N, CA, C and O of each residue as an XYZ file, in Angstrom:
916
protein
N     -17.479     15.892     -4.549
C     -17.434     17.204     -5.178
C     -17.348     17.040     -6.690
O     -16.799     16.055     -7.184
N     -17.889     18.000     -7.418
C     -17.928     17.884     -8.865
C     -16.594     18.200     -9.528
O     -16.339     17.764    -10.650
N     -15.740     18.957     -8.838
C     -14.442     19.355     -9.381
C     -13.346     18.861     -8.447
O     -13.632     18.443     -7.325
N     -12.085     18.904     -8.898
C     -11.007     18.359     -8.073
C     -10.762     19.146     -6.791
O     -11.029     20.345     -6.704
N     -10.243     18.422     -5.801
C      -9.699     19.026     -4.591
C      -8.185     19.081     -4.762
O      -7.565     18.073     -5.102
N      -7.590     20.241     -4.533
C      -6.150     20.431     -4.682
C      -5.513     20.431     -3.295
O      -5.943     21.167     -2.407
N      -4.498     19.611     -3.117
C      -3.760     19.565     -1.855
C      -2.358     20.102     -2.123
O      -1.533     19.431     -2.744
N      -2.101     21.303     -1.655
C      -0.788     21.929     -1.835
C       0.102     21.471     -0.680
O      -0.219     21.687      0.488
N       1.222     20.838     -1.024
C       2.035     20.174     -0.015
C       1.569     18.746      0.222
O       1.853     18.157      1.265
N       0.860     18.195     -0.741
C       0.228     16.896     -0.571
C       1.167     15.711     -0.549
O       0.738     14.604     -0.225
N       2.445     15.904     -0.885
C       3.398     14.798     -0.814
C       4.120     14.740      0.525
O       4.942     13.851      0.747
N       3.821     15.682      1.421
C       4.434     15.685      2.741
C       3.764     14.697      3.674
O       2.812     14.016      3.293
N       4.271     14.621      4.914
C       3.772     13.606      5.848
C       2.304     13.826      6.205
O       1.536     12.868      6.287
N       1.913     15.072      6.414
C       0.506     15.357      6.658
C      -0.288     15.326      5.357
O      -1.388     14.777      5.307
N       0.269     15.912      4.316
C      -0.455     16.039      3.066
C      -0.890     14.719      2.482
O      -2.012     14.607      1.987
N      -0.036     13.714      2.524
C      -0.429     12.450      1.893
C      -1.519     11.721      2.691
O      -2.268     10.925      2.125
N      -1.614     11.987      3.998
C      -2.734     11.439      4.765
C      -4.044     12.096      4.335
O      -5.076     11.433      4.232
N      -3.992     13.407      4.083
C      -5.165     14.119      3.585
C      -5.561     13.580      2.214
O      -6.737     13.340      1.942
N      -4.563     13.395      1.359
C      -4.829     12.884      0.008
C      -5.521     11.529      0.072
O      -6.506     11.303     -0.630
N      -5.017     10.631      0.906
C      -5.611      9.296      0.983
C      -7.062      9.359      1.451
O      -7.914      8.642      0.925
N      -7.349     10.210      2.435
C      -8.728     10.321      2.917
C      -9.658     10.865      1.834
O     -10.809     10.442      1.733
N      -9.170     11.780      1.045
C      -9.993     12.300     -0.051
C     -10.232     11.234     -1.110
O     -11.341     11.115     -1.632
N      -9.206     10.461     -1.430
C      -9.374      9.376     -2.394
C     -10.354      8.329     -1.864
O     -11.137      7.760     -2.625
N     -10.304      8.080     -0.558
C     -11.247      7.123      0.046
C     -12.691      7.585     -0.123
O     -13.615      6.772     -0.107
N     -12.878      8.891     -0.284
C     -14.211      9.451     -0.521
C     -14.521      9.567     -2.014
O     -15.533     10.153     -2.399
N     -13.657      9.012     -2.838
C     -13.831      9.009     -4.295
C     -13.746     10.399     -4.898
O     -14.346     10.670     -5.938
N     -12.996     11.285     -4.238
C     -12.777     12.613     -4.795
C     -11.679     12.575     -5.856
O     -10.787     11.728     -5.815
N     -11.761     13.506     -6.805
C     -10.646     13.761     -7.706
C      -9.622     14.594     -6.939
O      -9.972     15.636     -6.384
N      -8.374     14.157     -6.898
C      -7.376     14.840     -6.092
C      -6.176     15.224     -6.945
O      -5.568     14.385     -7.609
N      -5.851     16.508     -6.911
C      -4.620     17.001     -7.521
C      -3.652     17.355     -6.396
O      -4.025     18.023     -5.431
N      -2.430     16.911     -6.526
C      -1.392     17.212     -5.535
C      -0.395     18.171     -6.153
O       0.117     17.922     -7.245
N      -0.118     19.260     -5.466
C       0.862     20.244     -5.918
C       2.103     20.128     -5.044
O       2.021     20.201     -3.818
N       3.252     19.946     -5.685
C       4.506     19.845     -4.950
C       5.689     20.109     -5.854
O       5.552     20.235     -7.071
N       6.860     20.189     -5.233
C       8.068     20.526     -5.994
C       8.852     19.319     -6.474
O       9.599     19.416     -7.447
N       8.692     18.169     -5.797
C       9.559     17.027     -6.065
C       8.791     15.877     -6.700
O       7.909     15.290     -6.073
N       9.125     15.561     -7.930
C       8.516     14.420     -8.603
C       8.928     13.128     -7.903
O       8.113     12.220     -7.740
N      10.201     13.046     -7.485
C      10.701     11.836     -6.833
C       9.945     11.566     -5.541
O       9.562     10.428     -5.270
N       9.727     12.610     -4.740
C       8.988     12.439     -3.495
C       7.567     11.988     -3.756
O       7.035     11.138     -3.041
N       6.957     12.555     -4.777
C       5.594     12.178     -5.117
C       5.512     10.714     -5.529
O       4.590     10.008     -5.124
N       6.455     10.259     -6.320
C       6.451      8.868     -6.765
C       6.604      7.907     -5.593
O       6.006      6.831     -5.582
N       7.416      8.304     -4.595
C       7.652      7.442     -3.443
C       6.455      7.384     -2.507
O       6.184      6.341     -1.912
N       5.738      8.491     -2.370
C       4.811      8.586     -1.242
C       3.335      8.687     -1.588
O       2.493      8.384     -0.742
N       2.994      9.102     -2.802
C       1.582      9.348     -3.080
C       0.832      8.065     -3.400
O       1.356      7.197     -4.097
N      -0.395      7.940     -2.893
C      -1.186      6.750     -3.200
C      -1.672      6.774     -4.639
O      -1.797      7.842     -5.239
N      -1.946      5.602     -5.192
C      -2.493      5.551     -6.554
C      -3.814      6.313     -6.625
O      -4.638      6.253     -5.712
N      -3.989      7.021     -7.721
C      -5.220      7.763     -7.925
C      -5.046      9.262     -7.808
O      -5.844     10.021     -8.359
N      -4.014      9.705     -7.099
C      -3.745     11.135     -7.001
C      -2.997     11.599     -8.249
O      -2.100     10.911     -8.737
N      -3.367     12.754     -8.751
C      -2.705     13.327     -9.927
C      -1.718     14.375     -9.442
O      -2.105     15.357     -8.807
N      -0.446     14.165     -9.741
C       0.602     15.067     -9.256
C       0.911     16.145    -10.277
O       1.044     15.874    -11.470
N       1.024     17.386     -9.783
C       1.451     18.515    -10.608
C       2.703     19.103     -9.983
O       2.701     19.524     -8.826
N       3.762     19.126    -10.759
C       4.980     19.757    -10.266
C       4.813     21.269    -10.376
O       4.754     21.819    -11.475
N       4.738     21.928     -9.234
C       4.553     23.378     -9.187
C       5.084     23.853     -7.849
O       5.333     23.050     -6.950
N       5.256     25.151     -7.718
C       5.871     25.737     -6.529
C       5.037     26.935     -6.120
O       4.805     27.834     -6.928
N       4.581     26.958     -4.871
C       3.730     28.067     -4.431
C       4.470     29.394     -4.460
O       3.843     30.453     -4.434
N       5.794     29.350     -4.515
C       6.587     30.587     -4.588
C       6.663     31.128     -6.014
O       7.154     32.234     -6.239
N       6.176     30.343     -6.975
C       6.212     30.722     -8.387
C       4.786     30.766     -8.915
O       4.271     29.747     -9.376
N       4.142     31.918     -8.857
C       2.716     31.984     -9.192
C       2.395     31.508    -10.598
O       1.304     30.990    -10.838
N       3.320     31.674    -11.530
C       3.044     31.255    -12.901
C       2.908     29.739    -13.028
O       2.369     29.246    -14.019
N       3.395     28.994    -12.026
C       3.314     27.536    -12.087
C       1.992     26.987    -11.568
O       1.734     25.791    -11.703
N       1.151     27.828    -10.978
C      -0.030     27.342    -10.266
C      -1.318     27.374    -11.078
O      -2.316     26.775    -10.677
N      -1.309     28.058    -12.203
C      -2.551     28.245    -12.947
C      -3.233     26.949    -13.327
O      -4.414     26.763    -13.033
N      -2.516     26.054    -13.974
C      -3.129     24.808    -14.439
C      -3.563     23.905    -13.285
O      -4.708     23.454    -13.290
N      -2.705     23.614    -12.289
C      -3.142     22.678    -11.247
C      -4.278     23.187    -10.374
O      -5.014     22.383     -9.803
N      -4.441     24.504    -10.255
C      -5.489     25.036     -9.392
C      -6.747     25.456    -10.156
O      -7.737     25.865     -9.549
N      -6.709     25.356    -11.467
C      -7.855     25.800    -12.270
C      -9.094     24.969    -11.979
O      -9.029     23.743    -11.880
N     -10.224     25.654    -11.842
C     -11.538     25.013    -11.705
C     -11.590     24.020    -10.545
O     -12.271     22.997    -10.627
N     -10.881     24.319     -9.485
C     -10.881     23.421     -8.325
C     -12.082     23.696     -7.439
O     -12.557     24.828     -7.349
N     -12.568     22.650     -6.788
C     -13.678     22.792     -5.837
C     -13.191     23.223     -4.468
O     -13.910     23.892     -3.726
N     -11.962     22.837     -4.134
C     -11.435     23.136     -2.798
C      -9.923     23.077     -2.825
O      -9.323     22.402     -3.662
N      -9.318     23.797     -1.890
C      -7.880     23.766     -1.673
C      -7.613     23.377     -0.227
O      -8.271     23.868      0.691
N      -6.648     22.495     -0.034
C      -6.106     22.251      1.305
C      -4.639     22.645      1.249
O      -3.860     22.061      0.496
N      -4.267     23.635      2.048
C      -2.911     24.198      1.997
C      -2.150     23.708      3.219
O      -2.402     24.152      4.339
N      -1.213     22.786      2.995
C      -0.417     22.237      4.103
C       1.063     22.224      3.743
O       1.761     21.234      3.964
N       1.527     23.328      3.189
C       2.912     23.479      2.763
C       3.802     23.674      3.987
O       3.463     24.437      4.892
N       4.935     22.985      4.012
C       5.896     23.159      5.104
C       6.491     24.564      5.025
O       6.786     25.040      3.929
N       6.675     25.239      6.168
C       7.054     26.651      6.114
C       8.525     26.917      5.836
O       8.852     27.959      5.268
N       9.440     26.001      6.222
C      10.857     26.352      6.206
C      11.167     27.272      7.369
O      10.259     27.853      7.963
N      12.438     27.409      7.697
C      12.810     28.220      8.860
C      13.975     29.163      8.570
O      14.553     29.730      9.498
N      14.326     29.337      7.297
C      15.458     30.215      6.967
C      15.094     31.677      7.196
O      13.939     32.075      7.044
N      16.102     32.471      7.566
C      15.898     33.907      7.749
C      15.911     34.662      6.424
O      15.381     35.768      6.322
N      16.524     34.051      5.410
C      16.587     34.694      4.102
C      16.591     33.606      3.036
O      16.768     32.423      3.326
N      16.391     34.038      1.797
C      16.398     33.082      0.703
C      15.029     32.490      0.425
O      14.049     32.880      1.059
N      14.943     31.555     -0.511
C      13.649     31.058     -0.974
C      12.910     30.185      0.023
O      11.703     29.993     -0.124
N      13.584     29.651      1.029
C      12.927     28.767      1.983
C      12.569     29.465      3.295
O      12.392     28.808      4.321
N      12.464     30.773      3.262
C      12.015     31.480      4.455
C      10.492     31.425      4.547
O       9.822     31.374      3.516
N       9.935     31.433      5.746
C       8.489     31.311      5.895
C       7.685     32.367      5.148
O       6.560     32.097      4.726
N       8.231     33.549      4.978
C       7.496     34.587      4.249
C       7.074     34.101      2.868
O       5.972     34.401      2.410
N       7.951     33.349      2.204
C       7.659     32.912      0.838
C       6.705     31.726      0.798
O       5.956     31.563     -0.165
N       6.729     30.907      1.825
C       5.977     29.652      1.773
C       4.582     29.763      2.380
O       3.616     29.264      1.803
N       4.468     30.419      3.548
C       3.175     30.406      4.238
C       2.488     31.768      4.237
O       1.444     31.939      4.866
N       3.071     32.735      3.532
C       2.354     33.989      3.299
C       2.238     34.250      1.799
O       1.143     34.194      1.239
N       3.366     34.537      1.150
C       3.298     34.794     -0.284
C       2.724     33.591     -1.035
O       1.946     33.760     -1.974
N       3.098     32.399     -0.630
C       2.573     31.199     -1.276
C       1.070     31.084     -1.159
O       0.398     30.680     -2.108
N       0.535     31.438      0.006
C      -0.917     31.434      0.189
C      -1.570     32.442     -0.756
O      -2.571     32.131     -1.402
N      -1.004     33.649     -0.837
C      -1.551     34.660     -1.739
C      -1.527     34.181     -3.185
O      -2.491     34.377     -3.925
N      -0.431     33.556     -3.585
C      -0.332     33.055     -4.955
C      -1.380     31.972     -5.219
O      -2.001     31.954     -6.282
N      -1.576     31.078     -4.261
C      -2.549     30.005     -4.444
C      -3.967     30.555     -4.540
O      -4.752     30.113     -5.379
N      -4.293     31.509     -3.689
C      -5.631     32.098     -3.732
C      -5.882     32.794     -5.063
O      -6.966     32.681     -5.634
N      -4.876     33.515     -5.554
C      -5.037     34.218     -6.825
C      -5.238     33.239     -7.974
O      -6.090     33.454     -8.836
N      -4.454     32.166     -7.986
C      -4.575     31.191     -9.073
C      -5.904     30.453     -9.013
O      -6.517     30.186    -10.047
N      -6.349     30.124     -7.812
C      -7.559     29.317     -7.665
C      -8.828     30.088     -7.981
O      -9.856     29.486     -8.290
N      -8.773     31.413     -7.906
C      -9.981     32.224     -8.141
C     -10.039     32.822     -9.534
O     -10.915     33.638     -9.818
N      -9.125     32.433    -10.403
C      -9.180     32.904    -11.781
C     -10.513     32.491    -12.422
O     -11.017     31.390    -12.198
N     -11.058     33.398    -13.215
C     -12.311     33.106    -13.900
C     -13.525     33.120    -13.002
O     -14.584     32.614    -13.372
N     -13.377     33.702    -11.813
C     -14.503     33.773    -10.898
C     -14.727     32.530    -10.068
O     -15.742     32.424     -9.380
N     -13.798     31.580    -10.117
C     -13.930     30.366     -9.313
C     -13.877     30.709     -7.817
O     -13.148     31.614     -7.411
N     -14.652     29.981     -7.001
C     -14.705     30.239     -5.559
C     -14.547     28.925     -4.792
O     -15.530     28.357     -4.318
N     -13.317     28.450     -4.674
C     -13.123     27.171     -3.983
C     -13.229     27.312     -2.470
O     -13.050     28.397     -1.917
N     -13.518     26.212     -1.825
C     -13.441     26.106     -0.367
C     -11.964     25.999      0.003
O     -11.210     25.331     -0.705
N     -11.528     26.638      1.096
C     -10.116     26.646      1.481
C      -9.964     26.129      2.909
O     -10.647     26.587      3.825
N      -9.069     25.178      3.080
C      -8.645     24.757      4.413
C      -7.144     25.030      4.516
O      -6.345     24.483      3.755
N      -6.780     25.880      5.465
C      -5.379     26.252      5.663
C      -4.872     25.609      6.945
O      -5.477     25.769      8.005
N      -3.759     24.881      6.850
C      -3.111     24.323      8.032
C      -2.064     25.322      8.516
O      -1.088     25.599      7.818
N      -2.273     25.851      9.701
C      -1.343     26.785     10.327
C      -0.677     26.075     11.511
O      -0.250     24.931     11.359
N      -0.573     26.696     12.655
C       0.004     26.042     13.826
C      -0.362     26.816     15.080
O      -0.715     27.993     15.019
N      -0.272     26.129     16.234
C      -0.496     26.828     17.495
C       0.599     27.881     17.678
O       1.670     27.801     17.076
N       0.303     28.861     18.520
C       1.187     29.991     18.828
C       1.314     30.975     17.672
O       2.182     31.848     17.703
N       0.462     30.853     16.647
C       0.575     31.765     15.505
C       0.380     33.218     15.915
O       0.864     34.120     15.231
N      -0.311     33.456     17.006
C      -0.557     34.840     17.448
C       0.434     35.302     18.504
O       0.302     36.407     19.031
N       1.429     34.473     18.824
C       2.359     34.778     19.924
C       3.696     35.246     19.366
O       4.610     34.439     19.200
N       3.820     36.505     19.081
C       5.023     37.030     18.422
C       6.278     36.845     19.257
O       7.375     36.756     18.706
N       6.136     36.786     20.581
C       7.313     36.671     21.444
C       7.690     35.225     21.736
O       8.638     34.981     22.482
N       6.974     34.262     21.168
C       7.312     32.854     21.393
C       8.664     32.547     20.749
O       8.967     33.082     19.682
N       9.489     31.692     21.378
C      10.815     31.377     20.815
C      10.775     30.850     19.382
O      11.739     31.032     18.637
N       9.694     30.210     18.986
C       9.603     29.712     17.605
C       9.729     30.824     16.581
O      10.176     30.586     15.459
N       9.342     32.025     16.952
C       9.354     33.115     15.981
C      10.762     33.555     15.610
O      10.947     34.346     14.684
N      11.748     33.047     16.325
C      13.139     33.342     15.968
C      13.548     32.659     14.668
O      14.557     33.024     14.063
N      12.775     31.679     14.242
C      13.115     30.922     13.035
C      12.404     31.526     11.823
O      11.325     31.082     11.430
N      13.020     32.527     11.255
C      12.471     33.144     10.054
C      11.169     33.882     10.271
O      10.427     34.123      9.319
N      10.871     34.257     11.548
C       9.593     34.903     11.886
C       8.418     34.038     11.417
O       7.436     34.537     10.868
N       8.548     32.742     11.650
C       7.557     31.804     11.137
C       6.164     32.089     11.687
O       5.180     31.925     10.965
N       6.056     32.507     12.934
C       4.731     32.759     13.499
C       4.104     34.007     12.884
O       2.906     34.026     12.604
N       4.903     35.040     12.676
C       4.380     36.245     12.018
C       3.817     35.908     10.645
O       2.740     36.375     10.272
N       4.554     35.095      9.899
C       4.130     34.805      8.534
C       2.999     33.783      8.507
O       2.172     33.809      7.596
N       2.950     32.882      9.490
C       1.784     32.009      9.607
C       0.522     32.856      9.789
O      -0.488     32.633      9.122
N       0.594     33.818     10.690
C      -0.570     34.661     10.960
C      -0.940     35.489      9.731
O      -2.121     35.677      9.440
N       0.069     35.984      9.009
C      -0.215     36.745      7.789
C      -0.913     35.871      6.750
O      -1.812     36.341      6.053
N      -0.508     34.602      6.641
C      -1.175     33.685      5.725
C      -2.612     33.428      6.144
O      -3.507     33.363      5.301
N      -2.835     33.282      7.448
C      -4.208     33.127      7.943
C      -5.060     34.334      7.552
O      -6.184     34.185      7.072
N      -4.512     35.522      7.762
C      -5.281     36.734      7.464
C      -5.577     36.854      5.975
O      -6.627     37.367      5.585
N      -4.659     36.386      5.151
C      -4.916     36.399      3.705
C      -6.125     35.527      3.365
O      -6.956     35.906      2.541
N      -6.217     34.376      3.993
C      -7.362     33.493      3.752
C      -8.644     34.126      4.284
O      -9.676     34.094      3.614
N      -8.585     34.702      5.491
C      -9.789     35.294      6.082
C     -10.320     36.462      5.254
O     -11.530     36.676      5.185
N      -9.430     37.204      4.636
C      -9.857     38.384      3.875
C     -10.148     38.063      2.415
O     -10.464     38.964      1.638
N     -10.046     36.797      2.032
C     -10.214     36.422      0.626
C     -11.661     36.467      0.159
O     -11.922     36.546     -1.041
N     -12.602     36.417      1.090
C     -14.006     36.334      0.714
C     -14.460     34.925      0.371
O     -15.620     34.723      0.013
N     -13.565     33.943      0.472
C     -13.903     32.553      0.173
C     -14.345     31.829      1.444
O     -13.965     32.228      2.545
N     -15.135     30.781      1.305
C     -15.418     29.939      2.474
C     -14.122     29.247      2.918
O     -13.382     28.719      2.089
N     -13.858     29.254      4.204
C     -12.547     28.774      4.667
C     -12.638     28.185      6.072
O     -13.591     28.425      6.813
N     -11.620     27.412      6.408
C     -11.353     26.965      7.769
C      -9.849     27.056      7.993
O      -9.071     26.656      7.128
N      -9.435     27.575      9.137
C      -8.024     27.592      9.527
C      -7.835     26.605     10.667
O      -8.482     26.707     11.710
N      -6.936     25.643     10.453
C      -6.663     24.602     11.441
C      -5.281     24.845     12.026
O      -4.297     24.926     11.292
N      -5.207     24.962     13.351
C      -3.931     25.154     14.042
C      -3.600     23.911     14.862
O      -4.063     23.787     15.996
N      -2.812     22.991     14.316
C      -2.478     21.788     15.078
C      -1.532     22.103     16.236
O      -0.749     23.052     16.186
N      -1.629     21.272     17.284
C      -0.586     21.243     18.288
C       0.663     20.597     17.697
O       0.790     20.473     16.479
N       1.583     20.186     18.568
C       2.822     19.564     18.080
C       2.481     18.240     17.415
O       1.881     17.356     18.027
N       2.873     18.117     16.150
C       2.469     16.972     15.346
C       3.264     15.724     15.711
O       4.475     15.781     15.922
N       2.558     14.590     15.782
C       3.199     13.308     16.045
C       2.773     12.317     14.975
O       1.814     12.551     14.239
N       3.499     11.207     14.897
C       3.152     10.122     13.985
C       2.449      8.982     14.716
O       2.397      7.862     14.208
N       1.906      9.257     15.905
C       1.141      8.252     16.619
C      -0.119      7.904     15.830
O      -0.595      8.715     15.036
N      -0.660      6.707     16.043
C      -1.907      6.361     15.349
C      -3.028      7.321     15.721
O      -3.125      7.761     16.866
N      -3.854      7.636     14.769
C      -4.985      8.500     15.051
C      -6.078      7.732     15.775
O      -5.970      6.527     16.001
N      -7.127      8.453     16.131
C      -8.259      7.820     16.772
C      -8.393      8.116     18.244
O      -9.419      7.792     18.842
N      -7.375      8.729     18.856
C      -7.519      9.152     20.239
C      -8.535     10.291     20.311
O      -8.897     10.884     19.295
N      -8.980     10.581     21.516
C      -9.950     11.659     21.670
C      -9.355     12.969     21.163
O      -8.194     13.281     21.426
N     -10.168     13.732     20.433
C      -9.732     14.997     19.848
C     -10.387     16.144     20.606
O     -11.570     16.090     20.944
N      -9.599     17.179     20.866
C     -10.114     18.381     21.526
C      -9.883     19.581     20.625
O      -8.755     19.837     20.204
N     -10.945     20.317     20.327
C     -10.835     21.551     19.560
C     -10.912     22.728     20.520
O     -11.766     22.750     21.407
N     -10.030     23.704     20.352
C     -10.019     24.899     21.182
C      -9.946     26.128     20.283
O      -9.705     26.020     19.080
N     -10.155     27.285     20.876
C      -9.984     28.556     20.173
C      -9.299     29.557     21.092
O      -9.309     29.413     22.314
N      -8.708     30.566     20.482
C      -8.047     31.606     21.255
C      -6.545     31.469     21.328
O      -5.878     32.338     21.890
N      -5.985     30.387     20.767
C      -4.535     30.180     20.713
C      -3.901     30.236     22.101
O      -2.860     30.862     22.298
N      -4.550     29.570     23.060
C      -4.010     29.527     24.412
C      -3.564     28.127     24.828
O      -2.904     27.964     25.854
N      -3.927     27.106     24.026
C      -3.665     25.734     24.416
C      -2.271     25.257     24.051
O      -1.516     25.936     23.355
N      -1.954     24.060     24.547
C      -0.655     23.443     24.302
C      -0.848     21.935     24.351
O      -1.608     21.429     25.176
N      -0.158     21.216     23.467
C      -0.255     19.764     23.488
C       0.119     19.172     22.148
O       0.554     19.876     21.236
N      -0.056     17.869     22.045
C       0.290     17.134     20.838
C      -0.976     16.702     20.105
O      -2.075     16.690     20.659
N      -0.778     16.349     18.843
C      -1.887     15.809     18.060
C      -1.308     14.948     16.943
O      -0.300     15.302     16.332
N      -1.950     13.824     16.687
C      -1.511     12.923     15.629
C      -1.812     13.514     14.258
O      -2.872     14.100     14.037
N      -0.876     13.351     13.357
C      -1.102     13.825     11.991
C      -2.371     13.218     11.399
O      -3.091     13.888     10.658
N      -2.647     11.966     11.718
C      -3.855     11.332     11.190
C      -5.110     12.078     11.624
O      -6.051     12.217     10.843
N      -5.130     12.558     12.864
C      -6.304     13.274     13.342
C      -6.405     14.665     12.716
O      -7.509     15.151     12.469
N      -5.270     15.307     12.459
C      -5.298     16.598     11.771
C      -5.801     16.411     10.342
O      -6.604     17.202      9.848
N      -5.322     15.359      9.687
C      -5.790     15.077      8.328
C      -7.296     14.876      8.297
O      -7.978     15.378      7.403
N      -7.811     14.146      9.267
C      -9.259     13.912      9.313
C     -10.011     15.219      9.539
O     -11.046     15.455      8.916
N      -9.497     16.069     10.422
C     -10.152     17.361     10.676
C     -10.188     18.208      9.411
O     -11.198     18.851      9.125
N      -9.099     18.214      8.654
C      -9.047     19.004      7.422
C     -10.065     18.516      6.416
O     -10.758     19.318      5.789
N     -10.160     17.221      6.259
C     -11.099     16.667      5.288
C     -12.536     16.895      5.744
O     -13.389     17.282      4.945
N     -12.803     16.658      7.021
C     -14.154     16.878      7.525
C     -14.589     18.330      7.336
O     -15.758     18.596      7.058
N     -13.659     19.263      7.485
C     -13.992     20.685      7.346
C     -14.489     21.025      5.948
O     -15.222     21.998      5.769
N     -14.096     20.235      4.964
C     -14.543     20.493      3.596
C     -16.026     20.191      3.399
O     -16.642     20.700      2.463
N     -16.596     19.377      4.265
C     -17.942     18.867      4.037
C     -18.999     19.407      5.001
O     -20.177     19.074      4.872
N     -18.599     20.220      5.946
C     -19.554     20.687      6.952
C     -19.580     22.211      6.982
O     -18.564     22.854      7.245
N     -20.725     22.768      6.716
C     -20.865     24.227      6.688
C     -20.570     24.863      8.044
O     -20.190     26.032      8.112
N     -20.741     24.104      9.116
C     -20.439     24.646     10.444
C     -18.961     24.981     10.606
O     -18.588     25.711     11.524
N     -18.119     24.453      9.723
C     -16.685     24.754      9.782
C     -16.325     26.009      9.001
O     -15.165     26.421      9.015
N     -17.282     26.626      8.323
C     -16.996     27.826      7.537
C     -16.661     29.002      8.452
O     -17.354     29.263      9.435
N     -15.589     29.699      8.107
C     -15.263     30.943      8.787
C     -14.785     30.781     10.202
O     -14.968     31.682     11.022
N     -14.164     29.632     10.519
C     -13.674     29.425     11.875
C     -12.183     29.109     11.872
O     -11.633     28.594     10.898
N     -11.557     29.432     12.981
C     -10.164     29.080     13.255
C     -10.152     28.290     14.555
O     -10.773     28.698     15.536
N      -9.456     27.171     14.566
C      -9.406     26.389     15.802
C      -8.071     25.676     15.952
O      -7.380     25.382     14.977
N      -7.733     25.409     17.211
C      -6.588     24.580     17.546
C      -7.080     23.157     17.765
O      -8.222     22.946     18.173
N      -6.220     22.182     17.494
C      -6.607     20.782     17.645
C      -5.520     20.031     18.400
O      -4.333     20.145     18.094
N      -5.955     19.254     19.403
C      -5.060     18.472     20.250
C      -5.682     17.093     20.479
O      -6.887     16.905     20.309
N      -4.847     16.141     20.863
C      -5.330     14.879     21.396
C      -5.351     14.947     22.915
O      -4.582     15.691     23.525
N      -6.234     14.167     23.515
C      -6.278     14.032     24.963
C      -6.576     12.581     25.296
O      -7.007     11.833     24.419
N      -6.361     12.160     26.538
C      -6.558     10.750     26.884
C      -7.983     10.280     26.602
O      -8.955     11.017     26.768
N      -8.064      9.031     26.172
C      -9.369      8.452     25.904
C      -9.571      8.198     24.423
O      -8.833      8.701     23.576
N     -10.587      7.408     24.134
C     -10.915      7.089     22.753
C     -12.409      7.318     22.545
O     -13.246      6.785     23.273
N     -12.710      8.101     21.563
C     -14.109      8.363     21.248
C     -14.189      8.874     19.825
O     -13.388      9.711     19.410
N     -15.160      8.369     19.076
C     -15.354      8.865     17.718
C     -15.770     10.328     17.769
O     -16.704     10.690     18.484
N     -15.081     11.158     17.016
C     -15.389     12.585     17.011
C     -16.639     12.843     16.187
O     -16.735     12.416     15.037
N     -17.581     13.533     16.772
C     -18.799     13.944     16.065
C     -18.512     15.316     15.460
O     -18.738     16.352     16.085
N     -18.009     15.293     14.226
C     -17.479     16.512     13.640
C     -18.519     17.613     13.453
O     -18.203     18.769     13.735
N     -19.729     17.333     13.001
C     -20.694     18.441     12.870
C     -20.927     19.169     14.187
O     -20.988     20.398     14.222
N     -21.057     18.404     15.273
C     -21.279     19.018     16.567
C     -20.036     19.767     17.051
O     -20.135     20.845     17.636
N     -18.863     19.177     16.797
C     -17.620     19.839     17.219
C     -17.435     21.171     16.503
O     -17.045     22.160     17.124
N     -17.710     21.204     15.203
C     -17.585     22.460     14.461
C     -18.655     23.463     14.893
O     -18.378     24.656     15.017
N     -19.865     22.981     15.120
C     -20.956     23.880     15.480
C     -20.717     24.567     16.823
O     -21.274     25.635     17.079
N     -19.897     23.967     17.676
C     -19.616     24.559     18.986
C     -18.582     25.668     18.924
O     -18.339     26.339     19.927
N     -17.967     25.875     17.760
C     -16.925     26.891     17.622
C     -17.517     28.253     17.277
O     -18.575     28.349     16.654
N     -16.818     29.299     17.693
C     -17.202     30.660     17.324
C     -16.608     31.020     15.974
O     -15.464     30.673     15.681
N     -17.374     31.708     15.161
C     -16.840     32.226     13.908
C     -15.806     33.299     14.173
O     -15.818     33.941     15.224
N     -14.916     33.491     13.224
C     -13.827     34.452     13.409
C     -14.336     35.892     13.568
O     -13.640     36.740     14.127
N     -15.520     36.156     13.088
C     -16.061     37.507     13.208
C     -17.131     37.610     14.289
O     -17.867     38.594     14.349
N     -17.215     36.576     15.153
C     -18.188     36.584     16.238
C     -17.589     37.285     17.447
O     -16.526     36.867     17.905
N     -18.209     38.324     17.988
C     -17.666     38.975     19.161
C     -17.604     38.004     20.342
O     -18.485     37.161     20.510
N     -16.571     38.132     21.146
C     -16.401     37.320     22.328
C     -16.677     38.155     23.551
O     -16.171     39.272     23.660
N     -17.486     37.633     24.501
C     -17.736     38.334     25.753
C     -18.946     39.235     25.654
O     -19.300     39.903     26.626
């Protein structure tokens, strides 16, 4: 890409895997996060770190300016009140990032990492700061932005090695685990394939080993505005 890719939450366990894959592709990578110490410990050489907070829109202008793409993988928090509640991180934070990234008419590609059960308001997870409600609100903010986007809903994240068979689903009905490495690969692949534009999918691992043919996997998905049935 001609301009930098910004990874918001890029110093986290999933984020730094995404950062490394982008660097392996010789991309310019900006990482947005709150902790300089965490960034120094975990980020690979070549990533440019910007100390900023998605809850503070005034901090996002410089790191998101003139970006080619955004990957949003900010941890949601689970507090019912205060600054670490999901409303601030995975809804308001998404809105702030979109506003900063589109200044001056810029139109970056967006990949948003959400989670399974985002549409299930009665799921027990929603007791934690209404995290599922706010995940879904963040998804809707991306869908209504007018930008090219992909929403990725991982199953339960593990630190197992990637490379197991990957299964993509839609409809938020599935359940299972998925390696962070495989989610990172899906996020990066989505930046480069037009078939991933305008889709939301869940991702899981299943038994077996097979190289994922990402163009074909994305092409088999329904767009978010495609009628079903």
